[in-house]
N, C-alpha and C positions, 0 to 999 in steps of 0.2 A: 301352242304353235310349234310346227316342225323348224327344226334348226337347219339352216343352210349349209352349215360347216360339216362336211362329210366326215366319217369315222376316221378314215385312213390320213386325212390331211393332217390332223392332230398328233400323229406319231412323231413325226421330227419335232414338232413343237415340244413334246413332252421331254425328248432327250435333250434337246437344246436348253431348255428351261431348267432341268435337273442339273446339268452341268454348270449353268450359271449361278445357281443357288447352292451349289455344293452337295446335292442330294445324292443318295443311291437311287438309280433308276428302278430297282427292284422293290423299292419301297414308296414308289410315287405313284399318284394318279392325278388325271385331270377332272374337274367337275364343269360342265358345260351347261349354260343356261341359268345361271342363278342372277336373280335380280339385284339392283344395285341397293335396294334398302334392305336386303336380307342381313341378319346379324351372323357373326362368323359363328358363334356358339351354336345357333341353330343348324348350319352347315355341318360342323364337327358332329352334333348329336345324331343328326340323321344317317351321316355315313358310318358312324359306330353301330348302327343297327345291323350292317353287314358283319357278322362275327370274325369272318375271316380276315378283315382289314385290322382288327384289335383298335389301340387307341390311335385317333386321327387329329392331326393338326394342320391348320391352313397356313402354308408357308409363303403365298404369293397370290395377286389378284391382276387379271388383265381385261381391259374393257373390249368387247366384241361390239365394234360398230354396225356391222350387219344386222345383228339380232338385238342390240340395245341391252345386252345383258353381260355378265362377268364370267370369265373363265377363271378358276382358282386352281391352283397347284397344292395339293395336299399330301402329307407325310404319313404313312401307316407304320405302326409298330411291327407289324408281321409282314412278311415277305407276301407280295401281291401275286397271287395265283389266278391267271387270266380265266382258267376254267371254273373256278368258283366265284368270281365278281360278277354281278349281274350287270347288264348293260345300262340300266336306268335305276335311279332311285326316286321315290316320291318325298316330296317336302312334307314334315311332319304338321307344319302349321298351315300352309296353303294348299297344300295338295298338288302342287305343280311337280313336273317330272324333270329331273335333271339328268343328263347324259355322263356316263362315266367312262373316260378313256383311259386305258392302261397300255403298258409296253407291249409290243407283239410277242408272241411265243417265241420266237426264234431269237429276239434280241436278248432273252435271259438265258444264256448258255448253259447247258447242263444243269436245270434247276433241280432236279433230282439228285445230282450228283453233288451239288453244292448242299443240299439239305443233308445228305448222307455224311459228307465231309465235316459238317458243322456238329451233327449229332456224334460221330465218332470222336471228335476233337474234344467235346465236353465229356467224353467218357474215358478220355486219356488214350485213345486208340487212332489208327491211321488206316487209310485205304489199303496200304499194303498189307496190313494184317488180315484184312477181309480177303485180299486176293490169294494169300497163303492158304486159306482155309477153304476157299471155293474148289468146287470139283473140277479137277484137271482137264476132264474131258469135254467141259462145256466152257463156252466163253463167259465170263462174269459180267460183261456188260450186256449180253443179250438173254441172260437167264435170271430173272427177278427172284425166282424161288431159291436159286442158289445164293444170291446176295443175301436174301433174308435169313437163310440158314447160316451163312456165315457170320453175319453180324449177331446172332443169338450165340453162336460159339465164341465169338470174341468177347461179348458181355459176360459170359460165364468164366472167362479164363481169369488169371490173376490180375488184380488192379494194377493200374500204372504206377510207378514208384514217383512220379511227380504230384499225385493227389495230395489234397490237404491231410495232414495228420496232426496229431497233437505232440507237441515238442517235449523232451524231456526237461526236467528242472536243471538248474544250474549247479554244477560242482567245480570248485576251484582247488579243492585240497588245502585251502587255509584254516588254520586253527587259531581260535575258535571260529566257528562257522558264521560267516557274515549274514546280515539279514537278507532274505529273499533266496537263499541257497539252501541245498539239502547236505546233511552229513553222508559220509561215505556209505554206511549201512542203509539208510533210507534210498539213496541214489542207485545203489547196487541192485536192491531188491526191485526196484521200478524198471530199471533197464533190462535185466535179466528176464523179468516177467514179459515185458512188451516186446523185446527182440524175438523172443520166443513166438509170440502171437503173429509178429509181422509176416505177410506173405511178400517179402521182396528179397532182392538179391543181398548178398553179404556186403557188397560195395555199397549199398544204400543204408544198411545197418551201419557200417563204420561212418558213413558221413552223418546220420543223426546223432551219433554218440560223441562225434568230434565237435557238433556245433552246440552241444551243452556243456563243453568244457571251457575252462579258462585258467589263466595263471598257472600254476605249477603243475595242475593236472594237464593241461595242453601241452606242457613242454615235455611232460614223461611220454606222451602219445607221439610227439614229433621225434623224440629218441627211438621210440619202437619202430616208426616207419623207416626211420633211416638205417636201423640195424637189420630189419626184416622187412622188405617192402611187399612181401607177400602174406604178412600178418592178417588173421581174420578179425572179426569183431570180439570173439572170445579172447584172443590173444590181448586185445586192448583192454578189456575188463580184468584179466588176470595181472596185467602190470600195474594197474591202478590199484587193485586190492593188495598187491604185495608191497607197493610203494606207501600208500597212506593207511593200509588196514593194519590189524593186529599181526603180530610175528609170532603168536602163541601156535603151538600144534594142536592138533585135535584131542590128544590126550590131557593136555595142559587147559585146554577150554572145558573140558569134561570134569576135571577136578574143580575148576572155577564154578561149574553150573551145580555141582554137588554141594558146594559151600554156600550158595545163595539163601538168604533168610527174607522174611517179611519185614519191611521197615516199619518203624512206628506211625501209627495212623493210616498206613496203606490198606486199601481195601483188597480182599482176598483176589478179585477178576484182575486188578492191576498188577499184582504179584504174578499171577498166572501169565499174563502178557509178557513179563519180564523173562520169566523161565522159558517161554515158547521163542522168544528172540535169540536167547543164547544157545538153547537147543537146536535151532536151526543151523547156527554157525558150527556147533559140534558135529553134526550130521554132514555138513558140508566139508569139514575138515577130515573126516574119517575117524573121529573119536567116538562114534557110536552107530551101529547099524540102524538103518530106517525102521525096520520092524520091531526094534526094541525102544523106539522113542516113546511111546504112549505108557510103557511101563515106568521108564526113567522118569518121565513127567509127573506121573501120579505120585510116585514115592518122594520125589523132592517136594511137591507142593505139600504133601502131609509133614514132611519132616521140617519144611522151613516156615510153614505157617504158624507162627509163634504167636500172632495177634488175632487168630480166628479159631480158636480150638472149638468154641461152641458150635460154630457153623460146620466145621467138619465133621462133628457128630450128628447134626441135622441132616447133613447131606449123605451120611454113611459111606464116606469115600474110603474109609479103612477096609470096609467089606468088599471093596470093588478090585483089590489088588490082583487077584487071579484073573479078572477079565477087565483090565483098564480101559476106560473110555477113550475116544478119540479128543483132539483138542477142541473141535467146536462143540461137540456135546457137553464136555466138560465145563467149557466157558459158558454155555447156555444155562447149565443147571446152577451155577454160581451166581450168574446175573439174576436169575429168577429169585434166588434165595435172598440176595442182597436186596431186590426191589421190595420183597415181603417184609423183609426187616426195616427198611426205611419207611414203609407203610405203617408199621406197628409204632415207630418213634414218633411219628407225626401225631398220632391218636394221643399221645402223652403231653404234648406240648400246649395245648389250649389252658389245662389246669394250672400250669406254671406261670403263664401270662396273667391270669387272674389274680395269683398270689402276688406278683411283683406289682401289679396295679394297685392292689390294696394297700400295701406297704408305702407306696409313694404318696397316695391321697393321705394316709395318716401323718406322714412326715410332714407335709403341707400343713395340715391343720395344727400340728405341734408348733411350727414354725410361727404361725399367725398368732397363737396363744402367747407365746413368749416375747413377742415384740414389745408390748408394754412394760413387762418386767425388764427388759433389756434397756428401755429408754430411761427408766427410773433409775437404773444403776449408772448410767451415764451421767445424768444430773447430779447425783451424789457424788460421783467422781469429779466433777467439775467445781464443785463448792470445796471439796477437801483440797484440790489442786491449788484453789486461790488461798486457802488457810496456810498451806504450806509455805507460801511466799511471804507470810508475815515475820517481824522481827522475832528472833529467838525461836524459829519454827524448828531449829534442830533439837531442842531440850524438850520440845513437846511431846508427851507421851499419853494417849487417852487412858483413863482408867476405868470408864464404863462407857456403856453405848449411849447413856444420856448425856453425859458430859461433851460428847462429839456431835451434840444435836446441831443441826444447821440454823442459820437465822439469816436475816437480811443485812447486808453490808451497807445499806443506804439509811433505813430507819432504825435498825437494831432490832425489829420484831422478829419473833419466830413464824415458821408455818410459810414463809414464801421467799422468793429470791429477789435480788435487787433489780434484774432485768424486767421483772413484773411489778414491781413496787410502785404504788400511787402516792403513798404518804410522804411528808416533808422530811427532808434529810435530817438526820439526828447523828452527826459525827461522834459526840461524846458518848452516847450510848454504845455505839459501835465499838469505839476503843475500850471502854470499861469490859465489854463481854470479851474482847480479845484477850484482855489483861488477866481476866479471870480464868479463861482457857488455859493461858500460858501457865499460872500458878497452880493449877489443878483444883481451883475451888469449886464446890459443889454446885449443882445446877439450882439448887434451891436458894443460895447465897446470892447467885447472880440474878436470880428473879427478884428477891428482896431489895437488892441494890438498885435494881431498874426501877421498882416501885417507889423508891426514896426520891430517885433523880426525877421522876415524873411528878 
């Protein structure tokens, strides 16, 4: 059915509705002719078929009494371009046509200029940068080719200093180094490397250095700025290094380098890394020329590697003194040899594990066999303990193994103990056996006496 509402009548409705809902008119459209039973999700899915609108959400509904339909206010993620939005869309389910109303072309002022300004703002640039790069002989507003060429030149220029960047780690100058901070050497290495790579002004470099400082280190920079307001970022780094770094000269550091030796249990690659760290300081302090660093590194590695003589022979480093390798190539050779040595050591470990396992099983078997013997000894010790508490036990000295034979303290018979005795109690027999043991009478006499008593 044709709609009685003309297209131009809805233009003021769109502007007023957007103002009441707090929406940007450049991102809003009106959909006319939607039935009351239509689901909002269906309307949104239908409108999203128009790719230039992007994600669409229904923000309001109004009933049209003339057509008995709904008019919906929708918000689009993308800026609505009237030249790319169709006047009608077809319902995906029912096939009915809905009319789309957008703001008039002249209501969105300078649409191209706004897009260009938004694009340049995302890139950290402004329209003034484009104007300066445009051809002076032509008006930049009337010559699109000049604008496009200027935008390309702006994007190829240095990035804006306000763009995102990775911050330096924190350094305070406190000793020992607190958790989450770097020591001076590590911090200086990172800062010097990154400031050389930054394509920004010296002011921005100073700002990034200052934001990574705190405590005593920040106080030093404040003193530098007060004494020399024109100090650059290298002056900041030199002040921190002279305050918190070593006071040794290049020659003193070189002597320390020549005295370095491999620590006990330290692998050769770690020793090389320690050498390189100090060697860099020596070169920076002027204690050694850069072209002599490879030779000094190799000589000290051979001299100080007291724990890796065999690896030095396998690598043939002594034969390379005439043409010393660079640090990276030397480190690569050592790492590869250490990996091969570790692989050889792994091949020997399974045999050792089997041997240890066999010994453990044997020990467990022996312990099981010894348990009955140990229990019997405890039983014998218990009977001897009771005999020790009899009268005149201090004068008792067993003369033979038979005389100290155990017997029952309940019935007086041999071969069992009182806790397992089932015979009637015979106190006289027990007393006589105890007297015979005290006087040291032979076992045979006690047996004969027992027989007479019975």
